[in-house]
Each structure stands twice: as structure tokens, then as C-alpha cells.
TORKOL-495094 format. One record per atom (N, C-alpha, C): x, y, z. Coordinates in steps of 0.1 Angstrom, whole numbers, padded with zeros to 4 digits, always signed. Layout:
TORKOL-495094
XYZ;...
end
This chain:
TORKOL-495094
+1016+0981+0721;+1025+0969+0719;+1028+0967+0704;+1020+0973+0695;+1024+0972+0681;+1022+0958+0675;+1013+0950+0681;+1010+0937+0676;+0997+0936+0669;+0997+0932+0656;+0985+0932+0649;+0984+0918+0642;+0984+0907+0650;+0983+0894+0644;+0970+0888+0649;+0963+0881+0640;+0950+0875+0643;+0950+0863+0652;+0962+0856+0652;+0962+0843+0658;+0970+0843+0671;+0970+0854+0679;+0976+0854+0692;+0968+0846+0701;+0974+0835+0707;+0966+0826+0716;+0966+0829+0730;+0975+0837+0735;+0975+0842+0749;+0982+0855+0751;+0977+0862+0761;+0984+0875+0765;+0985+0874+0780;+0998+0875+0785;+1001+0874+0799;+1006+0888+0805;+0999+0893+0815;+1003+0905+0821;+1011+0901+0834;+1024+0905+0834;+1032+0902+0846;+1027+0910+0858;+1021+0922+0856;+1015+0930+0867;+1003+0937+0860;+0995+0944+0869;+0983+0950+0864;+0987+0963+0856;+0978+0966+0847;+0979+0978+0838;+0976+0990+0846;+0980+1002+0840;+0977+1015+0847;+0963+1018+0847;+0955+1013+0838;+0941+1017+0837;+0933+1006+0830;+0920+1006+0831;+0911+0997+0824;+0912+0998+0809;+0914+1011+0805;+0915+1013+0790;+0927+1006+0785;+0939+1007+0792;+0951+1001+0788;+0949+0986+0788;+0943+0980+0798;+0942+0966+0799;+0932+0961+0788;+0922+0968+0785;+0912+0964+0775;+0919+0963+0762;+0927+0973+0759;+0934+0973+0746;+0945+0962+0745;+0952+0960+0756;+0963+0950+0756;+0958+0936+0756;+0948+0933+0764;+0942+0919+0764;+0935+0916+0751;+0930+0927+0744;+0923+0925+0732;+0932+0921+0720;+0945+0920+0723;+0954+0915+0712;+0952+0900+0709;+0946+0893+0719;+0945+0878+0718;+0931+0875+0711;+0931+0864+0703;+0919+0859+0698;+0912+0867+0687;+0919+0875+0679;+0913+0883+0669;+0908+0875+0658;+0911+0862+0657;+0906+0853+0647;+0893+0846+0651;+0888+0851+0663;+0875+0845+0668;+0877+0831+0674;+0889+0827+0676;+0891+0814+0682;+0895+0816+0697;+0894+0805+0704;+0897+0806+0719;+0911+0811+0722;+0912+0820+0731;+0925+0825+0736;+0924+0828+0751;+0936+0829+0757;+0937+0831+0771;+0943+0844+0775;+0937+0851+0784;+0943+0863+0789;+0945+0862+0804;+0958+0862+0809;+0961+0860+0823;+0968+0872+0829;+0963+0876+0840;+0967+0888+0847;+0973+0884+0861;+0986+0887+0863;+0992+0885+0876;+0992+0899+0883;+0986+0900+0895;+0986+0912+0902;+0989+0910+0917;+0996+0920+0923;+0999+0919+0937;+0998+0932+0944;+0999+0931+0957;+0997+0943+0966;+1007+0954+0962;+1019+0950+0959;+1030+0960+0956;+1027+0968+0943;+1020+0961+0934;+1017+0968+0921;+1009+0981+0923;+1000+0981+0933;+0992+0993+0936;+1001+1006+0938;+1011+1004+0947;+1019+1016+0951;+1030+1018+0941;+1035+1008+0935;+1045+1010+0924;+1040+1019+0913;+1028+1015+0908;+1022+1022+0897;+1016+1035+0901;+1011+1036+0914;+1005+1048+0919;+1016+1059+0919;+1028+1056+0923;+1039+1065+0924;+1043+1070+0910;+1039+1062+0899;+1042+1066+0886;+1032+1075+0880;+1019+1074+0884;+1008+1081+0877;+1002+1092+0886;+1008+1094+0898;+1003+1104+0907;+1002+1118+0901;+1011+1122+0893;+1012+1135+0887;+1002+1137+0875;+0997+1126+0870;+0987+1126+0859;+0974+1131+0864;+0966+1137+0855;+0953+1143+0859;+0944+1134+0866;+0941+1123+0860;+0932+1113+0867;+0939+1099+0868;+0952+1100+0868;+0960+1087+0868;+0957+1078+0880;+0956+1084+0892;+0953+1075+0904;+0939+1070+0904;+0929+1078+0899;+0916+1073+0898;+0914+1061+0889;+0921+1062+0877;+0921+1051+0867;+0928+1039+0873;+0938+1041+0880;+0945+1030+0886;+0936+1022+0896;+0929+1030+0904;+0921+1023+0914;+0909+1016+0908;+0905+1021+0896;+0894+1013+0889;+0900+1000+0884;+0913+1000+0880;+0919+0987+0876;+0921+0978+0888;+0925+0984+0900;+0926+0976+0912;+0913+0970+0916;+0902+0977+0915;+0889+0972+0918;+0885+0961+0909;+0889+0962+0896;+0886+0951+0887;+0894+0938+0891;+0906+0940+0895;+0914+0928+0899;+0909+0922+0912;+0904+0930+0921;+0900+0925+0934;+0885+0920+0934;+0878+0922+0923;+0865+0917+0923;+0865+0902+0921;+0858+0895+0930;+0859+0880+0930;+0846+0873+0926;+0835+0881+0923;+0822+0874+0921;+0815+0879+0908;+0819+0890+0902;+0812+0895+0890;+0819+0890+0878;+0811+0888+0867;+0817+0885+0854;+0827+0895+0849;+0838+0891+0845;+0849+0900+0840;+0844+0908+0828;+0837+0902+0819;+0832+0909+0807;+0822+0920+0811;+0814+0916+0821;+0804+0926+0826;+0811+0938+0833;+0821+0935+0840;+0829+0946+0847;+0835+0956+0836;+0840+0950+0826;+0846+0958+0815;+0835+0966+0808;+0824+0959+0805;+0813+0966+0798;+0808+0978+0807;+0806+0976+0820;+0801+0986+0829;+0811+0998+0829;+0824+0995+0828;+0834+1006+0828;+0832+1015+0816;+0828+1009+0805;+0827+1017+0793;+0812+1021+0790;+0804+1020+0801;+0790+1024+0800;+0782+1016+0789;+0785+1003+0789;+0778+0994+0780;+0771+0983+0788;+0763+0976+0781;+0755+0965+0788;+0759+0952+0784;+0762+0943+0793;+0766+0929+0790;+0758+0919+0799;+0753+0909+0793;+0746+0899+0801;+0756+0888+0805;+0758+0886+0818;+0768+0877+0823;+0766+0863+0818;+0753+0860+0815;+0750+0846+0810;+0757+0843+0796;+0759+0854+0789;+0766+0852+0776;+0781+0849+0777;+0786+0850+0789;+0800+0848+0791;+0803+0833+0789;+0793+0824+0792;+0795+0810+0790;+0806+0804+0798;+0808+0810+0810;+0818+0805+0820;+0833+0806+0814;+0835+0816+0806;+0848+0818+0800;+0858+0826+0808;+0853+0834+0818;+0862+0841+0827;+0863+0834+0840;+0873+0838+0848;+0877+0831+0860;+0865+0832+0871;+0858+0843+0871;+0848+0844+0881;+0835+0836+0878;+0832+0836+0865;+0820+0828+0861;+0822+0813+0862;+0835+0809+0860;+0837+0794+0861;+0839+0789+0875;+0839+0798+0885;+0840+0793+0899;+0827+0788+0904;+0828+0777+0911;+0816+0771+0917;+0818+0773+0932;+0818+0786+0936;+0821+0789+0950;+0810+0799+0955;+0807+0798+0968;+0797+0807+0974;+0805+0818+0982;+0799+0830+0982;+0805+0841+0988;+0796+0847+0999;+0802+0854+1008;+0794+0861+1018;+0801+0874+1022;+0793+0883+1029;+0799+0895+1033;+0805+0894+1047;+0817+0898+1048;+0824+0897+1061;+0826+0911+1067;+0823+0912+1080;+0824+0925+1087;+0839+0927+1090;+0845+0938+1084;+0859+0941+1086;+0861+0954+1093;+0851+0959+1100;+0851+0972+1106;+0862+0973+1117;+0863+0962+1125;+0873+0962+1136;+0888+0963+1130;+0890+0957+1118;+0903+0958+1112;+0906+0972+1108;+0896+0979+1103;+0898+0993+1098;+0901+1002+1110;+0893+1000+1121;+0896+1008+1133;+0910+1006+1139;+0915+0993+1138;+0928+0991+1143;+0939+0998+1135;+0937+0997+1122;+0946+1004+1113;+0947+1019+1115;+0935+1025+1117;+0934+1039+1119;+0941+1043+1132;+0940+1035+1142;+0946+1037+1155;+0962+1037+1153;+0967+1028+1145;+0981+1027+1143;+0986+1039+1135;+0978+1044+1125;+0982+1055+1117;+0981+1068+1125;+0972+1069+1133;+0971+1082+1142;+0982+1082+1152;+0986+1071+1157;+0997+1071+1166;+1010+1075+1159;+1012+1069+1147;+1024+1073+1139;+1024+1087+1136;+1012+1093+1133;+1012+1107+1129;+1016+1116+1141;+1012+1112+1153;+1016+1119+1166;+1031+1119+1168;+1037+1108+1163;+1052+1106+1165;+1059+1112+1153;+1052+1119+1143;+1058+1124+1131;+1064+1113+1123;+1058+1101+1123;+1063+1090+1115;+1054+1088+1103;+1060+1084+1092;+1052+1080+1080;+1053+1065+1078;+1042+1059+1075;+1041+1045+1074;+1039+1041+1059;+1048+1033+1054;+1046+1027+1041;+1036+1015+1043;+1030+1010+1032;+1021+0999+1033;+1027+0987+1041;+1040+0984+1038;+1046+0973+1044;+1048+0975+1059;+1052+0987+1063;+1054+0991+1077;+1041+0990+1084;+1030+0994+1078;+1017+0994+1084;+1013+0980+1087;+1015+0971+1078;+1012+0957+1080;+1020+0951+1092;+1033+0954+1092;+1042+0950+1103;+1037+0954+1116;+1034+0967+1117;+1028+0973+1130;+1015+0966+1134;+1007+0963+1124;+0994+0956+1126;+0997+0942+1132;+1007+0936+1127;+1010+0922+1131;+1019+0922+1144;+1022+0934+1150;+1030+0934+1162;+1044+0933+1159;+1049+0936+1147;+1063+0935+1144;+1069+0949+1142;+1082+0950+1139;+1088+0963+1136;+1090+0970+1149;+1093+0984+1148;+1096+0992+1159;+1085+0992+1169;+1088+0991+1182;+1078+0991+1193;+1070+1004+1193;+1076+1015+1190;+1069+1028+1191;+1057+1029+1181;+1057+1020+1170;+1047+1021+1160;+1035+1012+1164;+1037+1003+1174;+1026+0994+1178;+1017+1001+1187;+1004+0996+1187;+0994+1002+1196;+0990+0991+1206;+0990+0994+1218;+0988+0983+1229;+0975+0976+1228;+0964+0983+1225;+0951+0977+1224;+0947+0971+1211;+0957+0971+1201;+0954+0965+1188;+0960+0950+1189;+0951+0941+1188;+0954+0927+1188;+0959+0922+1174;+0970+0917+1172;+0975+0912+1159;+0965+0902+1153;+0961+0904+1141;+0951+0895+1134;+0957+0882+1131;+0949+0871+1132;+0954+0858+1129;+0950+0854+1115;+0955+0862+1106;+0953+0860+1092;+0966+0860+1084;+0967+0852+1073;+0979+0853+1065;+0982+0867+1060;+0994+0870+1057;+0998+0884+1053;+0991+0887+1040;+0989+0878+1030;+0983+0882+1018;+0969+0885+1019;+0962+0880+1029;+0948+0884+1032;+0947+0897+1038;+0957+0901+1046;+0957+0914+1052;+0960+0925+1041;+0968+0921+1031;+0970+0930+1020;+0957+0933+1013;+0949+0923+1011;+0936+0925+1004;+0927+0934+1012;+0927+0932+1025;+0919+0940+1033;+0923+0955+1033;+0936+0957+1033;+0941+0971+1032;+0937+0977+1018;+0939+0969+1008;+0936+0974+0994;+0921+0978+0994;+0912+0970+1000;+0898+0973+1001;+0895+0986+1008;+0902+0988+1019;+0900+1001+1026;+0905+1013+1018;+0915+1011+1010;+0920+1022+1001;+0909+1025+0991;+0904+1015+0985;+0894+1017+0974;+0881+1023+0980;+0878+1020+0992;+0866+1025+0999;+0869+1039+1006;+0881+1044+1005;+0886+1057+1010;+0886+1058+1025;+0887+1047+1032;+0889+1047+1046;+0904+1050+1049;+0912+1046+1040;+0927+1049+1040;+0930+1056+1027;+0941+1064+1027;+0945+1070+1014;+0960+1071+1013;+0965+1072+1001;+0979+1073+0999;+0984+1088+1000;+0996+1089+1005;+1002+1102+1006;+1017+1100+1000;+1021+1110+0992;+1034+1108+0985;+1045+1117+0990;+1057+1112+0990;+1068+1120+0993;+1078+1120+0981;+1081+1131+0976;+1089+1132+0964;+1104+1136+0967;+1113+1127+0962;+1127+1130+0964;+1133+1131+0950;+1146+1134+0950;+1153+1135+0937;+1154+1122+0930;+1153+1111+0937;+1155+1098+0931;+1142+1089+0930;+1132+1092+0938;+1121+1083+0938;+1108+1091+0944;+1097+1085+0941;+1084+1089+0947;+1079+1078+0956;+1078+1081+0969;+1075+1071+0979;+1060+1072+0983;+1053+1061+0984;+1039+1061+0988;+1038+1057+1002;+1031+1065+1010;+1028+1062+1024;+1013+1061+1025;+1008+1056+1036;+0994+1055+1039;+0990+1064+1051;+0978+1070+1049;+0973+1079+1060;+0958+1076+1062;+0952+1082+1072;+0938+1081+1074;+0930+1088+1063;+0920+1080+1057;+0913+1085+1046;+0901+1094+1049;+0895+1100+1039;+0884+1109+1041;+0871+1103+1047;+0870+1090+1046;+0858+1084+1051;+0860+1078+1065;+0872+1080+1070;+0875+1074+1083;+0866+1079+1094;+0861+1092+1093;+0853+1097+1104;+0839+1090+1105;+0835+1083+1095;+0823+1076+1095;+0823+1065+1106;+0835+1060+1110;+0836+1050+1120;+0833+1055+1134;+0832+1069+1135;+0828+1074+1148;+0814+1070+1152;+0806+1067+1142;+0793+1062+1144;+0793+1047+1146;+0789+1042+1158;+0790+1028+1161;+0782+1019+1152;+0772+1025+1146;+0764+1016+1137;+0770+1015+1123;+0780+1022+1120;+0786+1022+1107;+0794+1009+1106;+0792+1001+1095;+0798+0988+1093;+0805+0988+1079;+0817+0982+1079;+0824+0980+1066;+0824+0965+1063;+0819+0962+1051;+0819+0948+1048;+0828+0945+1036;+0831+0932+1034;+0840+0928+1023;+0836+0915+1018;+0835+0913+1005;+0831+0900+0999;+0842+0890+1001;+0839+0878+1007;+0849+0868+1010;+0843+0854+1006;+0852+0845+1004;+0848+0831+1001;+0841+0825+1013;+0830+0819+1011;+0823+0812+1022;+0829+0798+1024;+0833+0796+1037;+0839+0784+1041;+0828+0775+1047;+0827+0763+1043;+0817+0754+1048;+0820+0750+1062;+0832+0752+1067;+0835+0748+1081;+0831+0760+1091;+0826+0771+1085;+0821+0781+1094;+0829+0793+1095;+0841+0793+1089;+0850+0804+1089;+0851+0810+1075;+0854+0823+1074;+0854+0830+1061;+0869+0833+1058;+0872+0831+1046;+0886+0834+1041;+0885+0844+1030;+0893+0854+1030;+0894+0864+1019;+0898+0857+1006;+0890+0857+0996;+0893+0851+0984;+0901+0859+0974;+0911+0854+0969;+0920+0861+0959;+0912+0863+0946;+0913+0875+0941;+0906+0877+0928;+0915+0878+0917;+0928+0874+0919;+0938+0875+0908;+0935+0864+0898;+0935+0868+0885;+0932+0859+0874;+0943+0848+0873;+0954+0850+0880;+0964+0840+0880;+0960+0827+0886;+0949+0827+0894;+0945+0815+0901;+0933+0809+0893;+0930+0814+0882;+0918+0809+0874;+0921+0796+0867;+0909+0790+0863;+0910+0778+0856;+0916+0780+0842;+0914+0792+0837;+0920+0795+0824;+0935+0794+0824;+0941+0799+0835;+0955+0799+0836;+0961+0785+0837;+0954+0776+0845;+0958+0762+0846;+0958+0755+0833;+0947+0758+0826;+0946+0751+0813;+0957+0756+0803;+0960+0769+0804;+0970+0775+0795;+0984+0770+0798;+0986+0768+0811;+0999+0763+0816;+1001+0749+0811;+0991+0741+0812;+0992+0727+0808;+0994+0726+0793;+0987+0735+0786;+0987+0735+0771;+1000+0740+0765;+1005+0751+0771;+1017+0758+0765;+1030+0755+0772;+1029+0750+0784;+1041+0747+0792;+1044+0733+0794;+1033+0725+0797;+1034+0711+0800;+1041+0703+0790;+1035+0704+0778;+1041+0696+0767;+1055+0700+0763;+1057+0713+0763;+1070+0719+0760;+1080+0714+0770;+1076+0714+0783;+1086+0710+0794;+1089+0695+0793;+1078+0687+0791;+1080+0673+0790;+1089+0669+0779;+1087+0675+0767;+1095+0672+0756;+1109+0676+0758;+1112+0688+0763;+1125+0692+0766;+1132+0685+0777;+1125+0680+0787;+1131+0672+0797;+1136+0659+0792;+1128+0653+0783;+1132+0640+0777;+1144+0643+0768;+1143+0654+0760;+1154+0657+0751;+1167+0660+0758;+1166+0668+0768;+1179+0672+0775;+1183+0660+0784;+1174+0652+0788;+1178+0640+0796;+1186+0631+0787;+1182+0628+0775;+1190+0620+0766;+1204+0626+0763;+1204+0640+0761;+1217+0646+0758;+1226+0645+0770;+1221+0646+0782;+1229+0645+0794;+1234+0631+0796;+1226+0621+0792;+1231+0607+0793;+1242+0605+0783;+1241+0610+0771;+1251+0609+0761;+1264+0616+0765;+1262+0628+0770;+1274+0635+0775;+1281+0628+0786;+1273+0623+0796;+1279+0615+0807;+1286+0603+0802;+1280+0596+0792;+1287+0584+0787;+1300+0587+0780;+1300+0598+0772;+1312+0602+0765;+1323+0607+0775;+1319+0614+0785;+1329+0619+0796;+1335+0607+0803;+1326+0597+0806;+1331+0585+0813;+1341+0577+0804;+1338+0576+0792;+1347+0569+0783;+1360+0576+0781;+1360+0590+0780;+1372+0598+0779;+1381+0596+0791;+1375+0596+0803;+1382+0594+0816;+1389+0580+0816;+1381+0571+0811;+1386+0557+0812;+1398+0555+0802;+1397+0562+0790;+1408+0561+0781;+1420+0567+0787;+1418+0579+0793;+1430+0586+0799;+1436+0578+0810;+1428+0571+0818;+1433+0563+0829;+1440+0551+0823;+1435+0545+0812;+1442+0533+0806;+1456+0538+0801;+1457+0550+0795;+1469+0554+0790;+1479+0556+0801;+1475+0561+0812;+1484+0564+0823;+1489+0550+0829;+1480+0540+0829;+1485+0527+0834;+1495+0521+0825;+1493+0522+0812;+1502+0517+0802;+1516+0524+0803;+1516+0537+0804;+1528+0544+0805;+1535+0540+0818;
end
């Protein structure tokens, strides 16, 4: 980025970086004067496949991307500890002092059994393969929800009663765990990512094999997949209030007064024009 200023107060990523190395360098631009700074990362399901199609030809590009995806989807470990582990360093999460979004959460988590979901997705993908059809991530979710072309749906797959964003997190989890994998199609104009059955899918042939996923513990007895995006963190809310709230309030008042003045001048001009017409 070419920025070497000590007093950068915040760094905002509109989407995830290609690798942990890139993210560490980019987020490190903030707070070089040892004062408090905010680093906010917005990430989404589509980022995985958009970036993956860009780095697929690199030597370890996809591996590095999945490490970044794993960092974004982690909802319970200290962010600083995750970065330290990536670089083979040791970090005590207690030293974080609740400065990252995971450490400042006062939420309990539990492991949720998502084996049935994985089995359903594999059934859909196998049927599509028999029909010589390729499924993009979005088409896979549609087929899972019982939408889209009828030939892609599987009769014994019951559509899950979960929001679409939670289904996206579950699929991302299966990709990271290698139960699903990406397959690429190269054209003259684009590289398209499709999903196929992954190398670990055969483990599901064993009825005792279970796939679990860390989810937010709901006191009402049901579990909800917790978003790990830093965009939902306390740090973001504070930053928005600090950097946007005052600015917006000030400008609303300022522009409000300008609009009032403009409206008043326009009304007077119309009145003068009307008076002149009456006199003539």
C-alpha cells in the first residue's frame, strides 16, 4: 500500500486478503505510534471463490487463501493468537486484553453435528455429476434449498430450515475440512469455480464418522452458526461511532441549514416572480 505513517487510526478491508501474510502486513499499517487503532475486516462467502479463481495458478495460492478463510471463520480463538500460530510464534491470549472481537465476546459456544448436512450436499453433487452438470456454490445452495432446476434436486434431501448466510458458513467449513473441494473451468474471459466431492468425503461411509462445527450456544436450546466476520465486532461499532457518527451528525446539521436557506431563497424568488406577473 506504500503507507508509512505512524498515526493511522484505522484500516478497513472491504474483503479478505489473499493470504495471512498479506493481511498481517496490511493491518499492521495502523497504530504504529503505539496508540489504539482499529482494524476491520469485511468478508463474505463470495470472496472465497472470487479470490480462489485469481490465485489458483499460483504455487500455494489456494492453500494460503484457505488459511485466511479459516482465520475469518474462527469465532472463539484470540485473533492475535491465531496470527502468532500462523507464523510459528507463541502468544498468550490473556495479553490481548479483550482488544480483538473474539476476546471481547461474552458468548458461549458448543459443537454442532453437521454430518447430515454434508451427506445431503454430497448426494446433490453426485447426482449433478451423473447428469454431467457442474454446480457453482450458489447453484449448490439453491439445490440444497429445493430451488432452481428440478433435475438438480434430490428427492430424499430435506431443505434445511436455516438462513442462507448460515448455509454458506457450513459449506465453507466443509471446504476447509476437505469434504468438498473446488474445481475450476478456464475460459478465454474468466475462471469459474465449481464445487465437487472432496477427498475426505469417503469417510462418511463410516456411520460413526461425525463432522462438528463450532456454533454459538443459544440459551433457548437451539444452536445458531455464529458469524466470525470482524465486521460484527465491538471494535467496528466503536469505530463507526467515532469516525462516522460525529461526522454524519455535523454534516446533517450543516446541510440541513443549507437546505433551509436554499428553500427560503427559492420561495422568495418565486414570490417576487409571481408579484411581477400580477403587476404586469
